[in-house]
N, C-alpha and C positions, 0 to 999 in steps of 0.2 A: 465272249460266251464261255461259260463254265460247264463242266461235265461231271457226272457221277461216274466214278471209276472204281472198279473192283480189281484188286491184286490178289491172285490166288496162287500160292506157292507154299510148300511145306517148310521151306527155309525162311526163318524170320529175317536173316541177313539179306537174302534175295528180295524179300518183300520190301525191306527198307531201301535197298538200292533202286528198285523199280519205282517206288514212290518219289525218291530223290531225282530220278531221271525224268519225271514229268515236268514239262515247262512251267515256269512260274505263272500262277494264276489260272492254269489249265483246268484243274479239278476243283469243283465246288465242294464235293464230298469224296473222300477216299475211304473205301471199305477194304478190309483185309480178311482173307480166309486161309487157313493152314492146310486145307485139303479140298478135294473136289466136292465132297459132300457138304462141307461148310459153304463152299462157293455157291452151290446150287441153292442152299437155304437163303443166302443173301439175294440171289437173283429172283427167287420166288417172292421175297418180301419187299424188294425195292426195285425201282426202275433204274437200271444201269445203262449208261451210254457206251462204255468201253470196259473191256475186261482184259487184263494182262494175265495170261494163263500158263502155268508150268505144265509139263506133261507127266513127269514122274513124281507121283504123290501117293501116299497111303489112302486107304478107304475108297477113293474114287479118283482115277487118274485123269489127266487132261483129255485124252481121247474119249473116255466115258462122259466127261462133262460136255464136250462138243456134241456127242451123240444125243445126250439128254436135252441140250439146248435146242437142237434141231427137231427132235421128236416132240417137244413141248411147245414149239413155236415161239420161244423167247427171243425177243428182239434186242440184241446187244452185239456190238462189234467186238470181235475177239482177236487179239494179237497174241500169238503163242510166243513165250519166252522160255527157251529150253536149252539144256546142254546136249540133248539128243538131236543132232543136226543131220542125221542120215537122210538122204534124198527121199527114200520111200516114206519116212515118217512125215517129212514136210508135205509130200503129195497127199498123204492120208488126211492130215489136219486141214489142208486147203480144200480137199473134197468135202469135208464135213462143215465147211463154212467159215473157217478162220480167215481173217482179212489178210494177215501176213504172219511171218515167222522171223523172230530175231534170236540169235544165239545168246546164251548166258556167258558172262554177266551182261545185262542190258546196259547200254551206255546212253547218256543223254543225247548225243548227236544222232545216234542210230534211231532212237525212239522218235526224236523230233522229226527226222527225215520221213519216217513212216507216217507220222501224224500229218505232216504237210502234204505228203503224196495223196492221202485220202481225204484231204480237205478239212481235217479237224482244226488245223491252225493255218493262218495265212503267213506266207513268207514276208519278210520285212519289205521286200519290193512291192508286193501286192498290198500290204497294209498301208504303205506310205503314200 
């Protein structure tokens, strides 16, 4: 099964790393946004299954994006990928509906572990 994925981060390098961290064949379509406002535009125009979201961005930060997603009832699973790993920030994004929180830079094993935990991908043992 393939998913539509949105990577929203103001750093082009971080977006590229996030895209490369997705398991092979996981994403049917990968969209990218350089800030939260662009990310919301993508979400309003396309059905996304998963969003990898940075917190610290210009125009509209990740917390504001999560608040808008919640307020507008947009159905998308969100994994926050941020360098801001303070416990209170993690609690806030989780209370706003984020599925999980990964520290930057995102690694393929960490992302794959989260995707397996929430049933996006089956482990080799289950798939075999």
